[in-house]
A tleap script that builds the chain and sets N, CA, C and O, in Angstrom:
source leaprc.protein.ff14SB
mol = sequence {
  NMET ILE LEU SER MET THR PHE GLN CYS ARG
  LEU PHE ILE LEU SER ALA LEU LEU GLY ILE
  ALA GLY GLY PHE ALA TYR THR PHE ILE VAL
  SER ALA ALA MET ILE TRP ASN LYS ARG ALA
  LEU LYS HIE ILE CYS ASP ILE VAL PHE TRP
  LEU SER TYR ALA LEU GLY VAL PHE LEU VAL
  MET LEU ARG VAL ASN TYR GLY GLU ILE ARG
  PRO PHE SER ILE LEU GLY ILE PHE ILE GLY
  MET VAL ILE TYR TYR ALA ALA PHE GLU VAL
  TYR ALA ARG ARG ILE THR ALA PHE ILE LEU
  LYS THR ALA VAL ARG SER ILE SER ILE PHE
  ILE GLU ILE VAL LEU THR PRO PHE LYS ILE
  LEU LEU PHE PRO PHE ARG LYS LEU THR ILE
  TYR LEU LYS LYS THR CYS LYS ASN ILE LYS
  SER MET ARG CLYS
}
set mol.1.N position { 115.573 75.824 151.734 }
set mol.1.CA position { 115.106 75.508 153.048 }
set mol.1.C position { 113.601 75.257 152.976 }
set mol.1.O position { 112.858 76.082 152.443 }
set mol.2.N position { 113.163 74.155 153.495 }
set mol.2.CA position { 111.757 73.788 153.482 }
set mol.2.C position { 111.097 74.391 154.719 }
set mol.2.O position { 111.560 74.203 155.844 }
set mol.3.N position { 110.003 75.120 154.484 }
set mol.3.CA position { 109.298 75.776 155.572 }
set mol.3.C position { 108.043 75.000 155.923 }
set mol.3.O position { 107.402 74.410 155.054 }
set mol.4.N position { 107.702 75.005 157.190 }
set mol.4.CA position { 106.461 74.351 157.603 }
set mol.4.C position { 105.278 75.185 157.131 }
set mol.4.O position { 105.418 76.374 156.843 }
set mol.5.N position { 104.138 74.565 157.058 }
set mol.5.CA position { 102.937 75.267 156.612 }
set mol.5.C position { 102.577 76.388 157.579 }
set mol.5.O position { 102.121 77.447 157.150 }
set mol.6.N position { 102.775 76.173 158.871 }
set mol.6.CA position { 102.475 77.203 159.870 }
set mol.6.C position { 103.367 78.421 159.656 }
set mol.6.O position { 102.890 79.555 159.708 }
set mol.7.N position { 104.648 78.197 159.419 }
set mol.7.CA position { 105.576 79.302 159.192 }
set mol.7.C position { 105.216 80.050 157.916 }
set mol.7.O position { 105.291 81.278 157.881 }
set mol.8.N position { 104.833 79.339 156.881 }
set mol.8.CA position { 104.444 79.987 155.631 }
set mol.8.C position { 103.184 80.835 155.820 }
set mol.8.O position { 103.085 81.926 155.258 }
set mol.9.N position { 102.231 80.347 156.598 }
set mol.9.CA position { 101.020 81.133 156.876 }
set mol.9.C position { 101.364 82.388 157.670 }
set mol.9.O position { 100.852 83.470 157.381 }
set mol.10.N position { 102.230 82.242 158.669 }
set mol.10.CA position { 102.658 83.415 159.443 }
set mol.10.C position { 103.396 84.420 158.563 }
set mol.10.O position { 103.212 85.629 158.704 }
set mol.11.N position { 104.219 83.924 157.668 }
set mol.11.CA position { 104.951 84.804 156.757 }
set mol.11.C position { 104.004 85.521 155.808 }
set mol.11.O position { 104.205 86.696 155.500 }
set mol.12.N position { 102.979 84.828 155.344 }
set mol.12.CA position { 101.988 85.454 154.469 }
set mol.12.C position { 101.213 86.545 155.220 }
set mol.12.O position { 100.997 87.631 154.683 }
set mol.13.N position { 100.803 86.262 156.441 }
set mol.13.CA position { 100.086 87.259 157.247 }
set mol.13.C position { 100.990 88.446 157.553 }
set mol.13.O position { 100.544 89.592 157.499 }
set mol.14.N position { 102.262 88.184 157.874 }
set mol.14.CA position { 103.219 89.266 158.103 }
set mol.14.C position { 103.368 90.120 156.845 }
set mol.14.O position { 103.446 91.346 156.929 }
set mol.15.N position { 103.407 89.477 155.688 }
set mol.15.CA position { 103.517 90.218 154.425 }
set mol.15.C position { 102.283 91.081 154.195 }
set mol.15.O position { 102.399 92.223 153.749 }
set mol.16.N position { 101.109 90.546 154.495 }
set mol.16.CA position { 99.879 91.334 154.343 }
set mol.16.C position { 99.883 92.516 155.305 }
set mol.16.O position { 99.454 93.610 154.940 }
set mol.17.N position { 100.360 92.311 156.522 }
set mol.17.CA position { 100.453 93.413 157.479 }
set mol.17.C position { 101.473 94.461 157.020 }
set mol.17.O position { 101.283 95.656 157.242 }
set mol.18.N position { 102.540 94.013 156.387 }
set mol.18.CA position { 103.507 94.964 155.810 }
set mol.18.C position { 102.847 95.791 154.716 }
set mol.18.O position { 103.107 96.988 154.596 }
set mol.19.N position { 102.001 95.161 153.926 }
set mol.19.CA position { 101.276 95.889 152.887 }
set mol.19.C position { 100.324 96.914 153.471 }
set mol.19.O position { 100.236 98.035 152.969 }
set mol.20.N position { 99.610 96.547 154.526 }
set mol.20.CA position { 98.687 97.480 155.177 }
set mol.20.C position { 99.467 98.637 155.795 }
set mol.20.O position { 99.067 99.794 155.665 }
set mol.21.N position { 100.573 98.332 156.463 }
set mol.21.CA position { 101.401 99.385 157.062 }
set mol.21.C position { 101.988 100.300 155.989 }
set mol.21.O position { 102.059 101.514 156.176 }
set mol.22.N position { 102.404 99.723 154.876 }
set mol.22.CA position { 102.935 100.530 153.777 }
set mol.22.C position { 101.882 101.443 153.185 }
set mol.22.O position { 102.173 102.592 152.852 }
set mol.23.N position { 100.658 100.946 153.050 }
set mol.23.CA position { 99.565 101.778 152.555 }
set mol.23.C position { 99.273 102.934 153.487 }
set mol.23.O position { 99.063 104.061 153.038 }
set mol.24.N position { 99.257 102.660 154.792 }
set mol.24.CA position { 99.017 103.731 155.754 }
set mol.24.C position { 100.149 104.757 155.723 }
set mol.24.O position { 99.892 105.961 155.746 }
set mol.25.N position { 101.390 104.294 155.673 }
set mol.25.CA position { 102.528 105.221 155.628 }
set mol.25.C position { 102.482 106.076 154.367 }
set mol.25.O position { 102.778 107.270 154.406 }
set mol.26.N position { 102.112 105.461 153.255 }
set mol.26.CA position { 102.027 106.217 152.005 }
set mol.26.C position { 100.920 107.271 152.082 }
set mol.26.O position { 101.108 108.399 151.625 }
set mol.27.N position { 99.779 106.914 152.652 }
set mol.27.CA position { 98.692 107.876 152.816 }
set mol.27.C position { 99.136 109.042 153.694 }
set mol.27.O position { 98.825 110.196 153.399 }
set mol.28.N position { 99.858 108.746 154.764 }
set mol.28.CA position { 100.345 109.796 155.661 }
set mol.28.C position { 101.309 110.731 154.933 }
set mol.28.O position { 101.221 111.951 155.074 }
set mol.29.N position { 102.219 110.164 154.163 }
set mol.29.CA position { 103.206 110.988 153.452 }
set mol.29.C position { 102.536 111.834 152.385 }
set mol.29.O position { 102.864 113.011 152.237 }
set mol.30.N position { 101.603 111.256 151.638 }
set mol.30.CA position { 100.903 112.020 150.602 }
set mol.30.C position { 100.076 113.138 151.239 }
set mol.30.O position { 100.026 114.246 150.705 }
set mol.31.N position { 99.431 112.863 152.366 }
set mol.31.CA position { 98.659 113.900 153.048 }
set mol.31.C position { 99.567 115.023 153.532 }
set mol.31.O position { 99.206 116.197 153.445 }
set mol.32.N position { 100.733 114.670 154.039 }
set mol.32.CA position { 101.681 115.697 154.491 }
set mol.32.C position { 102.181 116.534 153.322 }
set mol.32.O position { 102.347 117.746 153.451 }
set mol.33.N position { 102.420 115.896 152.188 }
set mol.33.CA position { 102.885 116.643 151.016 }
set mol.33.C position { 101.774 117.529 150.458 }
set mol.33.O position { 102.049 118.588 149.895 }
set mol.34.N position { 100.526 117.101 150.611 }
set mol.34.CA position { 99.407 117.886 150.096 }
set mol.34.C position { 99.163 119.141 150.925 }
set mol.34.O position { 98.607 120.113 150.414 }
set mol.35.N position { 99.566 119.140 152.189 }
set mol.35.CA position { 99.378 120.325 153.024 }
set mol.35.C position { 100.133 121.506 152.430 }
set mol.35.O position { 99.617 122.623 152.393 }
set mol.36.N position { 101.354 121.260 151.966 }
set mol.36.CA position { 102.145 122.338 151.371 }
set mol.36.C position { 101.789 122.562 149.907 }
set mol.36.O position { 102.224 123.544 149.306 }
set mol.37.N position { 101.002 121.662 149.331 }
set mol.37.CA position { 100.486 121.804 147.966 }
set mol.37.C position { 101.610 121.999 146.945 }
set mol.37.O position { 101.507 122.834 146.046 }
set mol.38.N position { 102.658 121.237 147.093 }
set mol.38.CA position { 103.777 121.296 146.152 }
set mol.38.C position { 103.880 119.965 145.425 }
set mol.38.O position { 104.037 118.915 146.048 }
set mol.39.N position { 103.791 120.018 144.118 }
set mol.39.CA position { 103.838 118.793 143.324 }
set mol.39.C position { 105.229 118.153 143.377 }
set mol.39.O position { 105.347 116.931 143.457 }
set mol.40.N position { 106.270 118.969 143.332 }
set mol.40.CA position { 107.632 118.433 143.369 }
set mol.40.C position { 107.895 117.735 144.704 }
set mol.40.O position { 108.573 116.708 144.748 }
set mol.41.N position { 107.361 118.293 145.789 }
set mol.41.CA position { 107.539 117.671 147.097 }
set mol.41.C position { 106.877 116.296 147.137 }
set mol.41.O position { 107.414 115.367 147.741 }
set mol.42.N position { 105.722 116.160 146.502 }
set mol.42.CA position { 105.051 114.866 146.458 }
set mol.42.C position { 105.886 113.840 145.704 }
set mol.42.O position { 105.967 112.682 146.113 }
set mol.43.N position { 106.502 114.258 144.609 }
set mol.43.CA position { 107.335 113.330 143.849 }
set mol.43.C position { 108.573 112.915 144.645 }
set mol.43.O position { 108.970 111.750 144.621 }
set mol.44.N position { 109.165 113.849 145.331 }
set mol.44.CA position { 110.332 113.533 146.161 }
set mol.44.C position { 109.921 112.587 147.288 }
set mol.44.O position { 110.628 111.626 147.592 }
set mol.45.N position { 108.770 112.869 147.905 }
set mol.45.CA position { 108.273 111.989 148.970 }
set mol.45.C position { 107.978 110.589 148.438 }
set mol.45.O position { 108.222 109.599 149.128 }
set mol.46.N position { 107.455 110.500 147.216 }
set mol.46.CA position { 107.211 109.190 146.601 }
set mol.46.C position { 108.506 108.394 146.476 }
set mol.46.O position { 108.565 107.221 146.845 }
set mol.47.N position { 109.525 109.037 145.961 }
set mol.47.CA position { 110.810 108.353 145.762 }
set mol.47.C position { 111.383 107.900 147.100 }
set mol.47.O position { 111.814 106.757 147.246 }
set mol.48.N position { 111.382 108.808 148.075 }
set mol.48.CA position { 111.927 108.466 149.392 }
set mol.48.C position { 111.108 107.350 150.038 }
set mol.48.O position { 111.667 106.435 150.642 }
set mol.49.N position { 109.785 107.429 149.909 }
set mol.49.CA position { 108.935 106.393 150.504 }
set mol.49.C position { 109.233 105.030 149.910 }
set mol.49.O position { 109.473 104.073 150.646 }
set mol.50.N position { 109.221 104.930 148.580 }
set mol.50.CA position { 109.375 103.617 147.961 }
set mol.50.C position { 110.765 103.035 148.195 }
set mol.50.O position { 110.907 101.820 148.337 }
set mol.51.N position { 111.781 103.873 148.236 }
set mol.51.CA position { 113.122 103.365 148.551 }
set mol.51.C position { 113.183 102.863 149.995 }
set mol.51.O position { 113.716 101.786 150.261 }
set mol.52.N position { 112.640 103.644 150.916 }
set mol.52.CA position { 112.687 103.221 152.319 }
set mol.52.C position { 111.755 102.026 152.570 }
set mol.52.O position { 112.074 101.156 153.381 }
set mol.53.N position { 110.619 101.979 151.887 }
set mol.53.CA position { 109.711 100.840 152.054 }
set mol.53.C position { 110.342 99.555 151.522 }
set mol.53.O position { 110.247 98.501 152.152 }
set mol.54.N position { 110.977 99.649 150.372 }
set mol.54.CA position { 111.649 98.468 149.813 }
set mol.54.C position { 112.764 97.999 150.750 }
set mol.54.O position { 112.932 96.800 150.969 }
set mol.55.N position { 113.519 98.943 151.296 }
set mol.55.CA position { 114.569 98.576 152.245 }
set mol.55.C position { 113.972 97.940 153.499 }
set mol.55.O position { 114.499 96.952 154.008 }
set mol.56.N position { 112.867 98.510 153.996 }
set mol.56.CA position { 112.216 97.955 155.184 }
set mol.56.C position { 111.695 96.547 154.950 }
set mol.56.O position { 111.873 95.667 155.793 }
set mol.57.N position { 111.050 96.330 153.806 }
set mol.57.CA position { 110.550 94.991 153.486 }
set mol.57.C position { 111.713 94.009 153.364 }
set mol.57.O position { 111.630 92.877 153.841 }
set mol.58.N position { 112.792 94.447 152.724 }
set mol.58.CA position { 113.953 93.571 152.597 }
set mol.58.C position { 114.520 93.210 153.964 }
set mol.58.O position { 114.853 92.050 154.211 }
set mol.59.N position { 114.634 94.196 154.858 }
set mol.59.CA position { 115.189 93.917 156.188 }
set mol.59.C position { 114.277 92.995 156.995 }
set mol.59.O position { 114.759 92.133 157.730 }
set mol.60.N position { 112.959 93.173 156.862 }
set mol.60.CA position { 112.031 92.274 157.561 }
set mol.60.C position { 112.164 90.863 157.011 }
set mol.60.O position { 112.201 89.897 157.774 }
set mol.61.N position { 112.236 90.741 155.698 }
set mol.61.CA position { 112.382 89.413 155.096 }
set mol.61.C position { 113.739 88.799 155.451 }
set mol.61.O position { 113.848 87.586 155.625 }
set mol.62.N position { 114.743 89.620 155.556 }
set mol.62.CA position { 116.061 89.114 155.952 }
set mol.62.C position { 116.014 88.575 157.372 }
set mol.62.O position { 116.584 87.525 157.667 }
set mol.63.N position { 115.339 89.293 158.237 }
set mol.63.CA position { 115.259 88.892 159.639 }
set mol.63.C position { 114.350 87.674 159.833 }
set mol.63.O position { 114.700 86.749 160.566 }
set mol.64.N position { 113.203 87.674 159.187 }
set mol.64.CA position { 112.204 86.631 159.411 }
set mol.64.C position { 112.449 85.411 158.536 }
set mol.64.O position { 112.346 84.277 159.003 }
set mol.65.N position { 112.774 85.641 157.268 }
set mol.65.CA position { 112.827 84.557 156.290 }
set mol.65.C position { 114.245 84.336 155.758 }
set mol.65.O position { 114.412 83.713 154.709 }
set mol.66.N position { 115.244 84.821 156.442 }
set mol.66.CA position { 116.650 84.628 156.075 }
set mol.66.C position { 116.954 85.154 154.674 }
set mol.66.O position { 117.787 84.602 153.955 }
set mol.67.N position { 116.270 86.221 154.306 }
set mol.67.CA position { 116.546 86.876 153.034 }
set mol.67.C position { 115.872 86.267 151.827 }
set mol.67.O position { 116.050 86.762 150.713 }
set mol.68.N position { 115.111 85.221 152.010 }
set mol.68.CA position { 114.433 84.600 150.875 }
set mol.68.C position { 113.121 85.326 150.610 }
set mol.68.O position { 112.249 85.410 151.475 }
set mol.69.N position { 113.004 85.841 149.412 }
set mol.69.CA position { 111.768 86.499 149.009 }
set mol.69.C position { 110.971 85.469 148.221 }
set mol.69.O position { 111.362 85.065 147.126 }
set mol.70.N position { 109.872 85.059 148.784 }
set mol.70.CA position { 109.036 84.050 148.143 }
set mol.70.C position { 107.873 84.734 147.427 }
set mol.70.O position { 107.443 85.811 147.839 }
set mol.71.N position { 107.368 84.128 146.375 }
set mol.71.CA position { 106.265 84.750 145.626 }
set mol.71.C position { 105.036 85.042 146.483 }
set mol.71.O position { 104.366 86.053 146.270 }
set mol.72.N position { 104.729 84.174 147.449 }
set mol.72.CA position { 103.558 84.437 148.282 }
set mol.72.C position { 103.797 85.610 149.226 }
set mol.72.O position { 102.840 86.209 149.716 }
set mol.73.N position { 105.063 85.948 149.491 }
set mol.73.CA position { 105.352 87.139 150.297 }
set mol.73.C position { 105.012 88.405 149.511 }
set mol.73.O position { 104.398 89.333 150.038 }
set mol.74.N position { 105.417 88.425 148.257 }
set mol.74.CA position { 105.100 89.576 147.405 }
set mol.74.C position { 103.595 89.668 147.207 }
set mol.74.O position { 103.030 90.761 147.236 }
set mol.75.N position { 102.940 88.520 147.005 }
set mol.75.CA position { 101.489 88.499 146.870 }
set mol.75.C position { 100.819 88.984 148.160 }
set mol.75.O position { 99.819 89.699 148.106 }
set mol.76.N position { 101.356 88.605 149.297 }
set mol.76.CA position { 100.810 89.050 150.583 }
set mol.76.C position { 100.913 90.558 150.750 }
set mol.76.O position { 99.977 91.192 151.237 }
set mol.77.N position { 102.045 91.143 150.349 }
set mol.77.CA position { 102.199 92.605 150.418 }
set mol.77.C position { 101.185 93.277 149.506 }
set mol.77.O position { 100.546 94.256 149.891 }
set mol.78.N position { 101.039 92.754 148.307 }
set mol.78.CA position { 100.074 93.319 147.360 }
set mol.78.C position { 98.644 93.210 147.900 }
set mol.78.O position { 97.882 94.175 147.831 }
set mol.79.N position { 98.284 92.058 148.429 }
set mol.79.CA position { 96.940 91.863 148.981 }
set mol.79.C position { 96.720 92.779 150.186 }
set mol.79.O position { 95.632 93.330 150.355 }
set mol.80.N position { 97.737 92.942 151.013 }
set mol.80.CA position { 97.630 93.848 152.154 }
set mol.80.C position { 97.370 95.280 151.715 }
set mol.80.O position { 96.558 95.976 152.325 }
set mol.81.N position { 98.052 95.730 150.663 }
set mol.81.CA position { 97.816 97.087 150.156 }
set mol.81.C position { 96.420 97.218 149.559 }
set mol.81.O position { 95.759 98.240 149.742 }
set mol.82.N position { 95.971 96.194 148.851 }
set mol.82.CA position { 94.621 96.237 148.286 }
set mol.82.C position { 93.584 96.282 149.403 }
set mol.82.O position { 92.624 97.049 149.325 }
set mol.83.N position { 93.766 95.476 150.430 }
set mol.83.CA position { 92.839 95.490 151.572 }
set mol.83.C position { 92.839 96.865 152.232 }
set mol.83.O position { 91.784 97.397 152.577 }
set mol.84.N position { 94.022 97.431 152.402 }
set mol.84.CA position { 94.109 98.759 153.019 }
set mol.84.C position { 93.340 99.791 152.203 }
set mol.84.O position { 92.514 100.529 152.741 }
set mol.85.N position { 93.615 99.838 150.899 }
set mol.85.CA position { 92.969 100.847 150.063 }
set mol.85.C position { 91.471 100.600 149.904 }
set mol.85.O position { 90.715 101.551 149.705 }
set mol.86.N position { 91.030 99.363 149.987 }
set mol.86.CA position { 89.599 99.083 149.863 }
set mol.86.C position { 88.853 99.367 151.164 }
set mol.86.O position { 87.709 99.821 151.132 }
set mol.87.N position { 89.479 99.108 152.298 }
set mol.87.CA position { 88.746 99.171 153.562 }
set mol.87.C position { 89.099 100.366 154.445 }
set mol.87.O position { 88.219 100.925 155.099 }
set mol.88.N position { 90.364 100.763 154.474 }
set mol.88.CA position { 90.801 101.722 155.481 }
set mol.88.C position { 91.242 103.075 154.944 }
set mol.88.O position { 91.393 104.016 155.724 }
set mol.89.N position { 91.449 103.201 153.660 }
set mol.89.CA position { 92.104 104.393 153.116 }
set mol.89.C position { 91.310 105.669 153.355 }
set mol.89.O position { 91.893 106.704 153.676 }
set mol.90.N position { 90.009 105.616 153.207 }
set mol.90.CA position { 89.180 106.811 153.399 }
set mol.90.C position { 89.278 107.298 154.837 }
set mol.90.O position { 89.443 108.492 155.086 }
set mol.91.N position { 89.175 106.376 155.773 }
set mol.91.CA position { 89.255 106.744 157.185 }
set mol.91.C position { 90.659 107.205 157.562 }
set mol.91.O position { 90.826 108.161 158.319 }
set mol.92.N position { 91.659 106.523 157.032 }
set mol.92.CA position { 93.035 106.904 157.338 }
set mol.92.C position { 93.354 108.288 156.781 }
set mol.92.O position { 94.070 109.061 157.418 }
set mol.93.N position { 92.835 108.606 155.608 }
set mol.93.CA position { 93.068 109.933 155.024 }
set mol.93.C position { 92.450 111.020 155.902 }
set mol.93.O position { 93.059 112.068 156.120 }
set mol.94.N position { 91.241 110.770 156.405 }
set mol.94.CA position { 90.598 111.735 157.299 }
set mol.94.C position { 91.377 111.895 158.596 }
set mol.94.O position { 91.586 113.009 159.076 }
set mol.95.N position { 91.802 110.774 159.153 }
set mol.95.CA position { 92.535 110.818 160.416 }
set mol.95.C position { 93.872 111.529 160.240 }
set mol.95.O position { 94.237 112.369 161.062 }
set mol.96.N position { 94.609 111.201 159.174 }
set mol.96.CA position { 95.907 111.849 158.969 }
set mol.96.C position { 95.747 113.331 158.658 }
set mol.96.O position { 96.571 114.141 159.081 }
set mol.97.N position { 94.699 113.697 157.925 }
set mol.97.CA position { 94.462 115.118 157.657 }
set mol.97.C position { 94.179 115.856 158.961 }
set mol.97.O position { 94.691 116.954 159.177 }
set mol.98.N position { 93.369 115.259 159.827 }
set mol.98.CA position { 93.083 115.875 161.117 }
set mol.98.C position { 94.349 116.000 161.964 }
set mol.98.O position { 94.604 117.045 162.562 }
set mol.99.N position { 95.140 114.921 162.008 }
set mol.99.CA position { 96.369 114.939 162.811 }
set mol.99.C position { 97.337 115.995 162.284 }
set mol.99.O position { 97.912 116.754 163.063 }
set mol.100.N position { 97.517 116.045 160.977 }
set mol.100.CA position { 98.466 117.000 160.408 }
set mol.100.C position { 97.993 118.443 160.573 }
set mol.100.O position { 98.795 119.323 160.884 }
set mol.101.N position { 96.694 118.696 160.368 }
set mol.101.CA position { 96.183 120.049 160.571 }
set mol.101.C position { 96.317 120.474 162.025 }
set mol.101.O position { 96.673 121.618 162.310 }
set mol.102.N position { 96.032 119.551 162.954 }
set mol.102.CA position { 96.183 119.859 164.370 }
set mol.102.C position { 97.640 120.139 164.713 }
set mol.102.O position { 97.936 121.050 165.487 }
set mol.103.N position { 98.550 119.356 164.137 }
set mol.103.CA position { 99.974 119.569 164.398 }
set mol.103.C position { 100.431 120.920 163.856 }
set mol.103.O position { 101.181 121.635 164.522 }
set mol.104.N position { 99.985 121.272 162.655 }
set mol.104.CA position { 100.374 122.567 162.076 }
set mol.104.C position { 99.819 123.712 162.921 }
set mol.104.O position { 100.523 124.687 163.180 }
set mol.105.N position { 98.567 123.599 163.349 }
set mol.105.CA position { 97.985 124.629 164.212 }
set mol.105.C position { 98.741 124.735 165.534 }
set mol.105.O position { 99.022 125.838 166.005 }
set mol.106.N position { 99.067 123.600 166.126 }
set mol.106.CA position { 99.771 123.602 167.408 }
set mol.106.C position { 101.142 124.242 167.278 }
set mol.106.O position { 101.555 125.022 168.136 }
set mol.107.N position { 101.839 123.915 166.215 }
set mol.107.CA position { 103.168 124.494 166.007 }
set mol.107.C position { 103.064 125.993 165.771 }
set mol.107.O position { 103.872 126.759 166.296 }
set mol.108.N position { 102.072 126.425 164.982 }
set mol.108.CA position { 101.933 127.861 164.740 }
set mol.108.C position { 101.550 128.598 166.017 }
set mol.108.O position { 102.026 129.712 166.235 }
set mol.109.N position { 100.704 128.015 166.871 }
set mol.109.CA position { 100.365 128.634 168.151 }
set mol.109.C position { 101.600 128.701 169.042 }
set mol.109.O position { 101.828 129.715 169.702 }
set mol.110.N position { 102.392 127.650 169.071 }
set mol.110.CA position { 103.618 127.636 169.867 }
set mol.110.C position { 104.582 128.727 169.399 }
set mol.110.O position { 105.166 129.434 170.220 }
set mol.111.N position { 104.746 128.861 168.093 }
set mol.111.CA position { 105.632 129.895 167.551 }
set mol.111.C position { 105.101 131.281 167.899 }
set mol.111.O position { 105.872 132.180 168.237 }
set mol.112.N position { 103.787 131.452 167.817 }
set mol.112.CA position { 103.181 132.744 168.175 }
set mol.112.C position { 103.427 133.072 169.640 }
set mol.112.O position { 103.723 134.218 169.980 }
set mol.113.N position { 103.305 132.075 170.508 }
set mol.113.CA position { 103.550 132.285 171.936 }
set mol.113.C position { 105.007 132.666 172.180 }
set mol.113.O position { 105.295 133.559 172.976 }
set mol.114.N position { 105.916 131.992 171.498 }
set mol.114.CA position { 107.335 132.280 171.679 }
set mol.114.C position { 107.687 133.675 171.153 }
set mol.114.O position { 108.507 134.371 171.752 }
set mol.115.N position { 107.077 134.086 170.045 }
set mol.115.CA position { 107.411 135.374 169.437 }
set mol.115.C position { 106.692 136.564 170.061 }
set mol.115.O position { 107.097 137.704 169.833 }
set mol.116.N position { 105.653 136.337 170.830 }
set mol.116.CA position { 104.883 137.434 171.412 }
set mol.116.C position { 105.727 138.381 172.276 }
set mol.116.O position { 105.576 139.594 172.130 }
set mol.117.N position { 106.603 137.901 173.164 }
set mol.117.CA position { 107.413 138.862 173.940 }
set mol.117.C position { 108.293 139.751 173.046 }
set mol.117.O position { 108.493 140.928 173.346 }
set mol.118.N position { 108.807 139.193 171.966 }
set mol.118.CA position { 109.628 140.000 171.060 }
set mol.118.C position { 108.779 141.045 170.342 }
set mol.118.O position { 109.223 142.172 170.120 }
set mol.119.N position { 107.559 140.664 169.981 }
set mol.119.CA position { 106.659 141.627 169.349 }
set mol.119.C position { 106.315 142.759 170.311 }
set mol.119.O position { 106.244 143.920 169.909 }
set mol.120.N position { 106.104 142.424 171.564 }
set mol.120.CA position { 105.790 143.446 172.571 }
set mol.120.C position { 106.982 144.377 172.761 }
set mol.120.O position { 106.819 145.592 172.876 }
set mol.121.N position { 108.183 143.799 172.793 }
set mol.121.CA position { 109.379 144.633 172.950 }
set mol.121.C position { 109.618 145.529 171.744 }
set mol.121.O position { 110.089 146.657 171.894 }
set mol.122.N position { 109.304 145.046 170.564 }
set mol.122.CA position { 109.557 145.810 169.350 }
set mol.122.C position { 108.409 146.737 168.964 }
set mol.122.O position { 108.540 147.515 168.019 }
set mol.123.N position { 107.292 146.668 169.674 }
set mol.123.CA position { 106.131 147.489 169.324 }
set mol.123.C position { 106.430 148.998 169.333 }
set mol.123.O position { 106.045 149.687 168.389 }
set mol.124.N position { 107.097 149.531 170.361 }
set mol.124.CA position { 107.394 150.978 170.324 }
set mol.124.C position { 108.272 151.367 169.134 }
set mol.124.O position { 108.096 152.441 168.559 }
set mol.125.N position { 109.203 150.511 168.769 }
set mol.125.CA position { 110.069 150.813 167.628 }
set mol.125.C position { 109.276 150.812 166.321 }
set mol.125.O position { 109.562 151.592 165.413 }
set mol.126.N position { 108.286 149.937 166.233 }
set mol.126.CA position { 107.450 149.887 165.048 }
set mol.126.C position { 106.650 151.184 164.924 }
set mol.126.O position { 106.533 151.751 163.838 }
set mol.127.N position { 106.105 151.645 166.045 }
set mol.127.CA position { 105.378 152.917 166.045 }
set mol.127.C position { 106.305 154.070 165.667 }
set mol.127.O position { 105.920 154.984 164.938 }
set mol.128.N position { 107.526 154.008 166.175 }
set mol.128.CA position { 108.508 155.048 165.865 }
set mol.128.C position { 108.846 155.053 164.377 }
set mol.128.O position { 108.937 156.122 163.773 }
set mol.129.N position { 109.030 153.896 163.786 }
set mol.129.CA position { 109.356 153.851 162.355 }
set mol.129.C position { 108.185 154.346 161.514 }
set mol.129.O position { 108.395 155.027 160.510 }
set mol.130.N position { 106.962 154.016 161.904 }
set mol.130.CA position { 105.797 154.523 161.171 }
set mol.130.C position { 105.745 156.049 161.268 }
set mol.130.O position { 105.485 156.725 160.273 }
set mol.131.N position { 105.989 156.589 162.452 }
set mol.131.CA position { 105.988 158.046 162.647 }
set mol.131.C position { 107.080 158.703 161.806 }
set mol.131.O position { 106.850 159.739 161.182 }
set mol.132.N position { 108.279 158.093 161.792 }
set mol.132.CA position { 109.379 158.664 161.016 }
set mol.132.C position { 109.092 158.619 159.517 }
set mol.132.O position { 109.454 159.548 158.795 }
set mol.133.N position { 108.460 157.575 159.047 }
set mol.133.CA position { 108.108 157.496 157.623 }
set mol.133.C position { 107.115 158.588 157.247 }
set mol.133.O position { 107.248 159.226 156.202 }
set mol.134.N position { 106.130 158.797 158.094 }
set mol.134.CA position { 105.158 159.855 157.832 }
set mol.134.C position { 105.822 161.223 157.847 }
set mol.134.O position { 105.512 162.084 157.024 }
set mol.135.N position { 106.729 161.412 158.780 }
set mol.135.CA position { 107.434 162.690 158.875 }
set mol.135.C position { 108.288 162.923 157.635 }
set mol.135.O position { 108.327 164.037 157.113 }
set mol.136.N position { 108.960 161.902 157.168 }
set mol.136.CA position { 109.788 162.029 155.959 }
set mol.136.C position { 108.925 162.364 154.750 }
set mol.136.O position { 109.317 163.182 153.918 }
set mol.137.N position { 107.759 161.741 154.645 }
set mol.137.CA position { 106.856 162.042 153.530 }
set mol.137.C position { 106.382 163.491 153.598 }
set mol.137.O position { 106.291 164.177 152.580 }
set mol.138.N position { 106.084 163.940 154.807 }
set mol.138.CA position { 105.639 165.325 154.976 }
set mol.138.C position { 106.750 166.307 154.606 }
set mol.138.O position { 106.494 167.339 153.986 }
set mol.139.N position { 107.966 165.985 154.984 }
set mol.139.CA position { 109.110 166.854 154.659 }
set mol.139.C position { 109.312 166.884 153.146 }
set mol.139.O position { 109.561 167.948 152.579 }
set mol.140.N position { 109.209 165.733 152.491 }
set mol.140.CA position { 109.385 165.690 151.039 }
set mol.140.C position { 108.281 166.471 150.334 }
set mol.140.O position { 108.540 167.157 149.346 }
set mol.141.N position { 107.053 166.369 150.837 }
set mol.141.CA position { 105.960 167.091 150.204 }
set mol.141.C position { 106.094 168.606 150.421 }
set mol.141.O position { 105.662 169.388 149.574 }
set mol.142.N position { 106.682 169.022 151.533 }
set mol.142.CA position { 106.897 170.443 151.798 }
set mol.142.C position { 107.952 171.046 150.877 }
set mol.142.O position { 107.857 172.221 150.523 }
set mol.143.N position { 108.948 170.267 150.484 }
set mol.143.CA position { 110.016 170.745 149.613 }
set mol.143.C position { 109.473 171.107 148.251 }
set mol.143.O position { 109.973 172.032 147.610 }
set mol.144.N position { 108.475 170.407 147.806 }
set mol.144.CA position { 107.940 170.645 146.467 }
set mol.144.C position { 107.136 171.866 146.455 }
set mol.144.O position { 106.597 172.240 145.413 }
savepdb mol mol.pdb
quit
């Protein structure tokens, strides 16, 4: 199928935007994996990312270009990733780190709020168990 020059330019720009979006998604996933500081999790996230990214690019090309993968499309994705890493990666890493840290803090505060009534209800029992442990130690020391 012969494509017009305008369509080819739009396809190239779309490919570059896919590369930029892929770079941002990869930065977000790596930042999320780094929060838990697990190397195995990062490798698993890498595999899942690249499989899903390849599927996403294929589906976009199927929808836009009828499944034809042209060399300039692959070049556009590569150029988009290079542009992302050269221009936006530092800022995106800071932004994603801030977003993820804020989300983790918010979730931990929410969990603390939800668990507080249970802690208040269980507080007398905790005091009772501490008292009973001390009493048992005193009884054991008296036997000797």
